[in-house]
N, C-alpha and C positions, 0 to 999 in steps of 0.2 A: 693196941695201942687205939689203932683205927679200928677196931672191930668193937671197942668198948663203947668209944665214940657214937660208931654207927647204932648199936642196938641203944643207945642211950636217948641219943635225938629221935630215931624213931618210936620209941615209947611217948617220949615228951610230945613229937607230933600227934600221937593217936589221942594222949590225954588232951591236949588243947581243942582238938575236933570236937571231942566229945564234951567239952566245956563248951563250947562256941555255940551248940542249940541253948544252953541256959543262957549265955550273956547274951545272943540273939533278944530271948523273951524277955530277961529281966533288965539289960542295961542298955539294949537300944541295938540298931542298926550300924552306928558308927561304931562302936563298942566291938560287935561283932564280928565285923570286917577286918578289925585289927587283930582279933583272935584269929579268924580265917588267914590272915597274912601271916602271924607269927607261926603257923603250923605249916605254912606254904615254905617258911625259909628254915624250920627246923628240918621240913622233908628235903630240901634242898641241900642242907649240910648234911642229911645222913645218904643222899646219893654221892655227895662230892666225898665222905669218907669210907663210900664202899668203893669207888674208883680207885682212890687213894691205896687202899687194903690190897686190893687186885694186883697193883703196879708195884706194889711193895713185894708180894708175894712173886709174882715173875720175875723180878730182879733175883731173888734169892735162890728161886727153882727156873731157871729157864728152860724153855721147851728144847727137845732135841734137835740136833741139826738135821736139816734137810737137804743139803746141795748147796749148789749156785749155780749159774747160768752155763757155766764152762763144762763143768764133772755132772752136772745132772743131778736127781733124788740118790743120795746115798741108802744102801742097802745092807742087811747084813751079809748076804752073800759075797760082796769084796772082802770082807774078812777071812772067809773059807778059803778063796781062792790065793790068797797072800801065805796062811798057814801051808798050803800043801806045796 
């Protein structure tokens, strides 16, 4: 879901920036700044959805454990010594 929204707002921001050039020329400075502000909002939404997507992916697939301050770093060697 977040991936689709991220792509949509990215494309929308690019289209608004492309149209802003013509808006500045034909509609004036005020409307041109409104278009640039709209592109900025779309870009911010794109970045927000990217962060939410990465957070959701981390939640679904957490990184492997690295140990704690008492036992130190967890390595595969400890598994081999327990089997022997």
